[in-house]
N, C-alpha and C positions, 0 to 999 in steps of 0.2 A: 595332856598339855593344857595349861591354864590359859584362858583367853585374856587378852588385854582390854580393859574397859574402854580406852580411847579408840581402839580399832573396831570394837563392836558397835560403838556409837556411830562411827563413820559408815559402817556397813548398813546399819538400820536406816540412816538418812538416804543412802543411795537407793535401797529397796523401795522406800516410801516415795521418793521422787519419781522413780520409774513407774510405779503403780499409778500415781496421780497423773503422770503424763499420759498414760494409756487411757485413763478414765476421762480426763478433762479435755483432751484434744491437743493438737499440735500448736495452736496459736497462743496458748497460755504461757508456756515455758519456752521462751525464745532461746534461753541458754542451753536447753536440752535438745530441742529440735530447731536447727538453724533455718532461717528464712531461705526460701528458694528464690534467687534473684537473677537467674540466667536461663535462657532458652537456647538450645543448640541451633534452632532454626531462625529465631527472631532476635536473639541478643538479649540485652538487659530487660528485665521484666518491669511492668508498671508497678509502682508501690501499692501495697494492699492495706495501708494503714486505715482506710475508711471502710474496708470490707468487713462483713460479719466474721466473727472469730471461729465459726464452725466451718472448717475447710470442706467437710463432706457435703455441704450444700451445693458445691460446684464440682469438686474433684472426686475421682475414684480413689479408693483407699490405698491401692498398691501402685499408683502411678500419678504423682502429684501434677505432672504436666499434661494430663489428659482429662478433659471434662467428662462428666457423667453423660451417658447416652440420652437420658431424659432431661438434661439441663435445658432450661428455657429462660431467656431474658427478653422481656418486652422493651426493646430499645426505644421505641417511640414513646411509650408511656413513661419510662424511667428517665429518659434524657431529653425528650421533645424533638429528637432528630430521627426521622423515618429512614430506615435503610431499604433502598429499592434496588431492583436488578441485581447486578453482580455484587453490589455493596452488601446485600443481605447474606451473601455466602463468604464474605471476606473474614479471615481470622481476626479476632479481636486485636491482637498485637500489631496488625498492620496500621492501626490508627492510635491505639493506646499503648504507647511504648515510651522509651526514655528521651524522646525528642522534646518533651515538655507537655504542658497542659494541652489536651486535644482542642480545647476551645480556641487557643491561640492560632493554630494553623487552620482550623475550621473556618475562622473568619476570613481567611485568605481565599476561600473558595476552592475550586479543584486544584489550583496550584499549591495549596497547602500540603496535599498528599502526593500529587502527581507532578514529578519534575517536568517542566515544560521542555519538550524536545525541540520546539520551534524557536527557543531563545527569545521569546516575547515578540517575534516578528509578526505573529498573527493575532496579537492581542491576548487578553487573559480570559476571554469568555469561551471556555472549552466547549460549551454546549452548542456553539455554532456548528460544530462538526461531529462531536461525540455525544454519547448518551450513557446512562448508567447501566444499561443492559449489555452493551457490547462496545468495547473501546475502539474498534475499527471505525474510521470516519464514515459519516453518512451525509447525504445531501450535498455532495461536493459539486455536482453539475449546477445546481441552483446557486450555490455559493459562488461558483466561478463566473456566473452570469454578471456579477457586479464588478468583474475585473476588465482589463483591456483586451481579454481574449476569451469570449464566451465559448463554451464547449458545445459544438453542434456536430451532427453526423458521426463519423467514426471517431472523432476526437473525444466524444463523450464516453467511449469504451476504452480509451487508451490508458495504460498504467501511468500514474503520476510521474514516476521516475523516468519515463521515456522523454519527457520534456524538462522536468525538474530533476536534474542529475543528482542533486543533494537531498532529494526527498527522504531518503532512508535515514538521514540524520536530522530531519525536521526543518530543513532550510528550503523554502520555496521561492526565494528571491532570485531575480535576474534571469528568469526563463525568457527566451526569445519569443517574439510573436510573428516573425517573418517565416514563411513556409520553408524557404530554402535552408534556413539554419537548422531546422529539425530534420529535414528530409535530404540531407547531403548524401547519405548512402544510396537512396533511391535515385538521385540525380546521377551518381557515378555509374550505376548499373543499368540505367534506362536505355531502351532501344526505341527509336534511333538514338545514336550517341548524343546526349544532351550537351556534354562539355564541348565536343567538336563544333556543334552548331550554336554554342553560346547560350543555351537554354538553362541557365543556372539560377535564375531569379524569377519572380512573378509566376510561381507555379499555378496559381489560380486561373491563369489565362487558358490553360488546357485541362487542368484537373479540378475535381471538386472534393468536398470534405466527406462525401458519403462513401466513395470507393476510389482509392488512389489509382487503380487500374483503369477507371472510366476516363476516357480522353475526350475532351470537347474541342479538339484541334480542328480548325476550319481549313480544309484543303482547297483554298480558293483558286490558286493558280492552275490547278489541274483537278477539277471535280472528280471524285471517285464514285463511279457508278458501275453497275454490272459486276464482272469478275474483278475489276480493279478494287472494289470496296472490300474484297476478301483477301487481297494480296498482302504478303508480309512487307512491311516498310522497307526492309533491307534488300528486297528484290530490285527496287528502283534506286534506293538511296544506298549505294555501295559504301560499306564501312560506316554507315550511319550519317553520312554527309548529305545534308538536305540542300544547303545553299549551293546554287549552281547546277542542280540536277536538271537535265533537259526535260521538256514536256511534250516533245513530239514522239509519236508512236515508234518510228523506226529506231530511235536511239535505244529503246528498251527491247524491241522485238527484232533486232538485226539478225540474230541467229535463226529465229523463226522464218524470216524472209528468205535467208540463204538456204534453208533446208526444206522448204515446202514447195512442191509441185513446179520445180524448175522456174521459180520466179525470175531468177537472173537471166536464164536462157530466153525467156519470153519477154524480157524487158518490162516486167510489171512495175507499176508505180510503187515508190517507197512510201507513198502516203497511204498507210495501211487501211484507214477507215473508208477508202474508196471501195473496198471489197469486204472488209471485216467489221464486226461490231464488238462492243465491250463485254457482251454476255458470254461468248465462247469464240476462241480464235479460229476453230475449224468450221464455223458456220459463216459462209460468205454472205 
């Protein structure tokens, strides 16, 4: 079968183009080797117009989207911007992507790359609480000292969201500074019954910030000494009711009087401290 001159010429052109493409590299013949403009992980790729035409300087030959293991780029020397901490481990496309020239959002500081979760309520200086090594906030106790509620005692260890209910979405506004507004659950469960006795505000009169369980209540009307100091509050304050509780011995020790050594038969005085003391009931 006789070959057609036109077909032979087309075949020769294709062979030559393929050979030249293999020899000269992928960047020369854009029509034969299409540009790679998409990353499945990062989206649109940064344009490579100003990059060297030799793709093998950065990429492995059989996987264009993977850099060579020995690839090194001195970011400080080439760009004048030093990558420190976590920034030195960030993928290039985190900053160099289709959002525009990196210089444009670099000039905006941290907010150029990091969406502000605080909605500008804490200002734009992210370094007040964050650093480039670890994004988790640092130095918040000192930062809090400049607010209307310095963190001292156990408050310095409390999770932010325990008072700032919208902390998880970056909003720290409107947190109360009155004790009872944060400690409502403790007030409801406290013994003696705080609600019955009207102890629902001014927590600091009895409690301190080091340990909520530490009570500084002054039992002035009936000093607690001896065994009384160890007694459970509810033994005298039935149902947690404090107001109106009698402070004479017989009111609390009526059953002891009735059941001990025929006190009734002998007509013993109901003024218990005539014979007993507060260290031990059975020691006259």
